[in-house]
C-alpha positions as CSV (number, residue, x, y, z in Angstrom):
1,X,-32.8,52.5,20.2
2,X,-30.7,50.6,22.6
3,X,-27.5,51.7,24.3
4,X,-23.9,50.8,23.4
5,X,-22.6,47.8,25.5
6,X,-19.3,49.7,25.7
7,X,-19.7,53.3,26.6
8,X,-23.4,53.3,27.4
9,X,-24.3,56.0,24.7
10,X,-27.7,55.7,23.0
11,X,-27.2,54.0,19.6
12,X,-27.9,56.2,16.5
13,X,-27.2,56.0,13.0
14,X,-27.7,59.7,12.0
15,X,-24.3,61.5,12.8
16,X,-20.8,59.8,12.9
17,X,-19.5,62.8,15.0
18,X,-21.7,62.1,18.0
19,X,-21.9,59.4,20.6
20,X,-23.4,56.1,19.9
21,X,-23.0,56.2,16.2
22,X,-23.5,52.8,14.3
23,X,-23.5,52.3,10.7
24,X,-26.8,51.4,9.5
25,X,-25.5,48.2,7.9
26,X,-24.2,46.9,11.1
27,X,-27.6,47.4,12.9
28,X,-29.4,45.7,9.9
29,X,-27.1,42.7,10.2
30,X,-26.8,42.4,14.0
31,X,-30.0,44.2,15.3
32,X,-29.8,46.3,18.6
33,X,-28.5,43.4,20.8
34,X,-24.8,43.6,22.2
35,X,-23.8,46.2,19.6
36,X,-20.9,48.5,20.0
37,X,-20.9,52.0,18.8
38,X,-18.3,52.7,16.0
39,X,-16.0,54.5,18.5
40,X,-15.9,51.6,21.1
41,X,-15.5,49.1,18.2
42,X,-12.4,50.9,16.8
43,X,-11.0,51.3,20.4
44,X,-11.4,47.7,21.3
45,X,-10.1,46.1,18.1
46,X,-7.6,48.8,16.8
47,X,-6.8,51.0,19.8
48,X,-8.1,53.9,17.8
49,X,-10.4,56.8,19.0
50,X,-12.8,58.6,16.3
51,X,-14.8,60.8,18.8
52,X,-12.4,63.6,20.2
53,X,-10.8,66.0,18.2
54,X,-7.1,67.0,18.2
55,X,-5.9,68.7,21.4
56,X,-4.8,72.1,19.4
57,X,-8.5,72.4,18.1
58,X,-9.7,72.0,21.8
59,X,-7.3,74.5,23.0
60,X,-8.2,77.0,20.3
61,X,-11.7,76.7,21.3
62,X,-11.0,77.2,25.0
63,X,-8.8,80.3,24.1
64,X,-11.8,81.9,22.4
65,X,-14.1,81.2,25.2
66,X,-11.6,82.7,27.7
67,X,-12.0,86.1,26.0
68,X,-15.6,86.4,27.5
69,X,-14.8,85.0,31.1
70,X,-12.5,86.2,33.9
71,X,-13.4,83.3,36.2
72,X,-12.5,79.8,35.7
73,X,-13.2,76.6,37.6
74,X,-10.5,74.1,36.5
75,X,-11.4,70.4,37.4
76,X,-8.5,67.9,37.5
77,X,-8.4,64.1,38.4
78,X,-6.4,63.7,41.8
79,X,-5.6,60.3,40.6
80,X,-4.1,61.3,37.3
81,X,-2.9,64.7,38.2
82,X,0.1,65.1,35.9
83,X,-2.1,64.0,32.9
84,X,-5.0,66.5,33.7
85,X,-3.2,69.5,35.3
86,X,-1.3,70.5,32.1
87,X,0.9,73.2,31.2
88,X,-1.0,73.8,28.2
89,X,-4.2,74.7,29.9
90,X,-2.2,76.6,32.7
91,X,-0.7,78.8,30.2
92,X,-4.1,79.8,28.5
93,X,-5.4,80.8,32.2
94,X,-2.6,83.1,32.9
95,X,-4.4,86.3,34.1
96,X,-7.6,84.8,35.1
97,X,-9.2,84.1,38.4
98,X,-8.7,80.4,38.7
99,X,-9.9,78.0,41.3
100,X,-8.8,74.3,41.0
101,X,-11.1,71.6,42.0
102,X,-9.1,68.4,42.7
103,X,-11.8,65.7,42.1
104,X,-11.6,61.9,43.0
105,X,-9.9,62.9,46.2
106,X,-11.5,59.9,48.2
107,X,-10.2,57.3,45.8
108,X,-6.7,57.0,47.3
109,X,-6.0,54.2,49.6
110,X,-5.8,54.9,53.4
111,X,-2.2,54.5,53.2
112,X,-1.9,58.1,51.8
113,X,-2.9,60.3,54.7
114,X,-5.2,63.7,54.3
115,X,-2.2,65.6,55.7
116,X,-0.1,64.2,53.0
117,X,-2.5,64.6,50.3
118,X,-3.1,68.2,51.4
119,X,0.7,69.1,51.6
120,X,1.6,67.6,48.2
121,X,-1.1,69.4,46.2
122,X,-0.6,72.6,48.1
123,X,3.0,72.3,46.9
124,X,2.2,71.3,43.1
125,X,-1.0,72.9,42.3
126,X,-0.1,76.5,41.3
127,X,-3.6,78.1,41.8
128,X,-6.2,78.2,44.8
129,X,-7.5,74.8,45.1
130,X,-10.1,72.7,47.0
131,X,-10.2,68.8,47.3
132,X,-13.4,67.5,46.1
133,X,-15.2,64.1,45.7
134,X,-18.2,64.1,43.0
135,X,-18.8,60.6,43.8
136,X,-19.0,60.8,47.5
137,X,-20.3,64.5,47.5
138,X,-17.4,65.6,49.7
139,X,-16.2,69.2,49.4
140,X,-19.2,70.4,47.5
141,X,-20.3,72.9,50.2
142,X,-16.8,74.3,50.7
143,X,-16.5,74.8,46.9
144,X,-19.8,76.4,46.6
145,X,-18.9,78.8,49.4
146,X,-15.5,79.9,47.9
147,X,-15.5,83.6,47.2
148,X,-14.5,83.1,43.6
149,X,-17.7,81.3,42.8
150,X,-19.7,84.4,42.0
151,X,-21.1,85.6,38.7
152,X,-20.1,83.6,35.6
153,X,-17.5,80.9,35.7
154,X,-16.1,78.9,32.8
155,X,-15.6,75.3,33.9
156,X,-12.9,73.5,32.2
157,X,-11.1,70.0,32.4
158,X,-9.6,67.2,30.6
159,X,-12.0,64.4,29.4
160,X,-12.6,61.6,32.1
161,X,-12.0,63.9,35.2
162,X,-15.6,63.7,36.4
163,X,-16.6,67.3,35.3
164,X,-20.1,66.4,34.5
165,X,-20.5,64.3,37.8
166,X,-19.1,67.5,39.8
167,X,-21.3,69.8,38.1
168,X,-24.4,67.5,39.0
169,X,-23.2,67.6,42.7
170,X,-22.9,71.2,42.5
171,X,-26.2,72.1,40.8
172,X,-28.2,69.1,42.5
173,X,-29.4,68.4,39.0
174,X,-28.8,65.4,36.9
175,X,-26.8,66.2,34.1
176,X,-25.4,64.0,31.3
177,X,-22.9,61.7,33.0
178,X,-21.2,59.0,31.1
179,X,-17.9,57.0,31.1
180,X,-17.9,58.2,27.4
181,X,-15.1,60.8,27.0
182,X,-16.3,64.1,25.8
183,X,-20.1,63.8,27.1
184,X,-20.4,67.7,26.8
185,X,-20.3,68.6,22.9
186,X,-20.8,72.2,23.4
187,X,-21.0,75.1,26.1
188,X,-23.7,74.3,28.8
189,X,-25.0,77.0,31.0
190,X,-25.9,75.8,34.4
191,X,-27.6,78.2,36.9
192,X,-26.5,77.2,40.4
193,X,-28.1,80.2,42.2
194,X,-29.0,83.9,41.8
195,X,-25.4,84.9,42.0
196,X,-23.6,81.8,40.2
197,X,-23.8,80.4,36.8
198,X,-21.4,77.8,35.5
199,X,-20.5,77.4,31.9
200,X,-19.4,74.0,31.1
201,X,-17.1,73.4,28.1
202,X,-16.4,70.1,26.2
203,X,-13.7,68.1,27.8
204,X,-10.1,68.7,26.6
205,X,-8.9,65.5,24.7
206,X,-5.8,63.7,25.6
207,X,-4.0,60.9,23.8
208,X,-1.0,60.0,26.5
209,X,-3.3,58.0,29.1
210,X,-4.2,54.4,29.3
211,X,-7.8,55.3,29.3
212,X,-7.3,56.9,25.9
213,X,-6.5,53.6,24.2
214,X,-8.8,51.3,26.2
215,X,-12.5,50.3,25.5
216,X,-14.6,52.6,27.9
217,X,-16.2,49.2,28.9
218,X,-12.8,47.9,30.0
219,X,-12.1,51.1,32.0
220,X,-15.4,50.7,33.8
221,X,-14.6,47.0,34.5
222,X,-11.5,47.6,35.9
223,X,-12.5,50.6,38.1
224,X,-9.8,52.7,36.5
225,X,-11.4,55.9,37.2
226,X,-13.0,55.2,40.6
227,X,-10.2,54.2,43.0
228,X,-6.7,52.9,43.7
229,X,-5.3,50.0,45.5
230,X,-1.7,49.2,46.3
231,X,0.6,46.1,46.3
232,X,4.2,46.1,47.7
233,X,6.9,44.4,46.0
234,X,10.6,43.2,47.5
235,X,12.2,41.6,44.6
236,X,15.8,41.2,43.0
237,X,17.2,42.3,39.7
238,X,16.0,39.9,36.9
239,X,12.5,39.9,38.0
240,X,9.3,41.2,36.1
241,X,6.1,42.8,37.3
242,X,3.2,43.1,35.2
243,X,0.5,45.8,35.7
244,X,-1.9,44.3,33.6
245,X,-0.8,43.2,30.1
246,X,0.1,46.7,28.8
247,X,2.8,47.5,31.4
248,X,5.8,45.5,32.0
249,X,8.3,46.4,34.6
250,X,11.6,44.7,34.5
251,X,13.7,45.2,37.5
252,X,17.4,46.0,36.6
253,X,20.7,46.7,38.2
254,X,22.8,45.4,41.1
255,X,21.4,47.2,44.1
256,X,20.0,45.2,47.1
257,X,16.6,44.2,46.8
258,X,14.6,47.5,46.4
259,X,11.1,47.7,47.9
260,X,8.5,49.7,45.9
261,X,4.7,49.7,45.8
262,X,2.4,49.9,42.8
263,X,-0.9,52.1,43.1
264,X,-3.4,51.2,40.4
265,X,-7.0,50.3,39.7
266,X,-8.3,47.4,41.8
267,X,-9.1,45.5,38.5
268,X,-5.6,45.8,37.0
269,X,-3.8,42.4,37.4
270,X,-0.4,42.7,39.4
271,X,1.7,39.8,38.6
272,X,5.5,39.2,39.6
273,X,7.3,36.6,37.5
274,X,10.7,35.6,36.0
275,X,12.0,37.0,32.6
276,X,11.8,33.7,31.1
277,X,8.1,33.3,32.0
278,X,7.2,36.7,31.1
279,X,8.7,36.3,27.6
280,X,7.1,32.8,27.0
281,X,3.6,33.5,28.3
282,X,3.1,37.1,27.3
283,X,1.0,36.4,24.3
284,X,-1.2,33.6,26.1
285,X,-1.8,36.0,29.1
286,X,-2.4,39.3,27.2
287,X,-5.9,40.4,27.7
288,X,-6.9,37.3,29.5
289,X,-4.9,36.7,32.7
290,X,-3.3,40.1,32.5
291,X,-5.9,43.0,32.3
292,X,-6.0,45.5,30.7
293,X,-6.9,45.1,27.9
294,X,-10.0,43.3,28.5
295,X,-10.5,40.3,26.2
296,X,-8.3,38.5,23.7
297,X,-6.6,41.1,21.6
298,X,-3.2,40.6,19.6
299,X,-0.5,42.5,21.3
300,X,0.7,43.5,17.7
301,X,-2.3,45.7,17.4
302,X,-0.4,48.2,19.6
303,X,2.8,50.0,19.1
304,X,5.2,49.5,22.0
305,X,8.0,51.3,23.5
306,X,10.2,50.9,26.5
307,X,12.0,53.4,28.8
308,X,14.7,52.9,31.5
309,X,14.2,54.8,34.5
310,X,16.3,55.2,37.9
311,X,14.2,56.1,41.0
312,X,15.4,57.1,44.2
313,X,13.7,57.0,47.7
314,X,10.9,59.8,47.7
315,X,10.3,59.6,44.1
316,X,7.4,58.0,42.1
317,X,7.1,57.0,38.7
318,X,3.7,58.0,37.2
319,X,2.1,55.9,34.3
320,X,-0.7,58.3,32.8
321,X,-4.1,56.7,33.2
322,X,-2.9,53.7,35.2
323,X,-1.1,54.8,38.5
324,X,2.4,55.0,39.7
325,X,5.2,53.0,41.3
326,X,6.3,54.5,44.6
327,X,10.0,53.5,45.9
328,X,10.2,52.8,49.5
329,X,13.7,51.4,49.6
330,X,16.0,52.5,46.7
331,X,17.4,53.1,44.3
332,X,15.3,51.4,41.9
333,X,16.3,50.9,38.3
334,X,13.7,49.6,36.1
335,X,12.8,49.1,32.3
336,X,9.1,50.0,31.6
337,X,7.4,48.5,28.5
338,X,4.1,50.2,27.5
339,X,2.2,51.5,24.4
340,X,4.0,54.0,22.5
341,X,1.7,57.0,23.3
342,X,1.3,56.5,27.0
343,X,3.4,59.1,28.9
344,X,5.8,58.5,32.0
345,X,6.7,61.1,34.6
346,X,9.0,60.9,37.7
347,X,7.5,63.0,40.4
348,X,8.2,63.7,44.3
349,X,6.3,61.1,46.3
350,X,2.7,61.6,47.5
351,X,3.6,58.8,50.1
352,X,6.0,59.8,52.8
353,X,9.1,57.4,52.2
354,X,10.3,57.7,55.7
355,X,7.3,55.5,56.8
356,X,8.3,51.9,57.8
357,X,8.0,49.6,54.7
358,X,4.8,48.0,54.1
359,X,2.5,50.4,56.1
């Protein structure tokens, strides 16, 4: 069997609940060349995800597992912190010995210093934590030497935080690593040493991030789970900035021209234009010039919402699964248009607003 051209899962026709499922009739009609599995097809054309069960089911499963383990390694995504360091999981871990591995710490632009990152995460992670990079193998030795990593530890984390990659780095063994959310379908016992065994659990699903509604091949193409870049804007009210085709930012208000930066994946199109141009060309640009999405998809395939936000200097607006807007000179009043399920969150800035603009 060949692999799905979207997520890389091996194609199979036996079990619709497992990765790579393709209805037999599709394979009969198209063969195995350039075939999308059912999940990727539904994601690409309808914005639906068939592979991941409801959040409440995952949390119930985790609650049952936690009855058997006292120590927990919680892996979160440094670039998507608010979406992956969740209150729901934190509540379940009360009374446990928890160590948080903040993964993908290397993916920040150099504009954000290590000191800023350390200070910010120390303030916002309410557990012991260690910065790591599964991709670059950074922080692995420090993590393994932490006194909490003894005996049996339950490993938890949301989908797409790099959990399998980090466990591969810790064990020194190739595990099942894929861009496909929910690679781990059941608990997996991983012997690290004589004194340490990690019990991996299925990724906790989310439905409020951009990566939850995009084709996995698009996530890979745009580098949305690998690194961040930044661009600075100094524009007046009445201008529009697109962060791809699925996030429109209208600058509002009568304030002097604010200065703000957008931190997002390198493949996400950042484009400034007029309101008139944005309205007239949106459908033509959507999925082609403006990515994500990747490829021509009718905008009406998505449900849209907008939200007005007022940001001051020292604040950032996080767009779950896409990046964030950091105010360098404010206030900044904006209207954000985006898919209905994608969540926004105002937070204290990672980047020091007192630095000179554009640095």
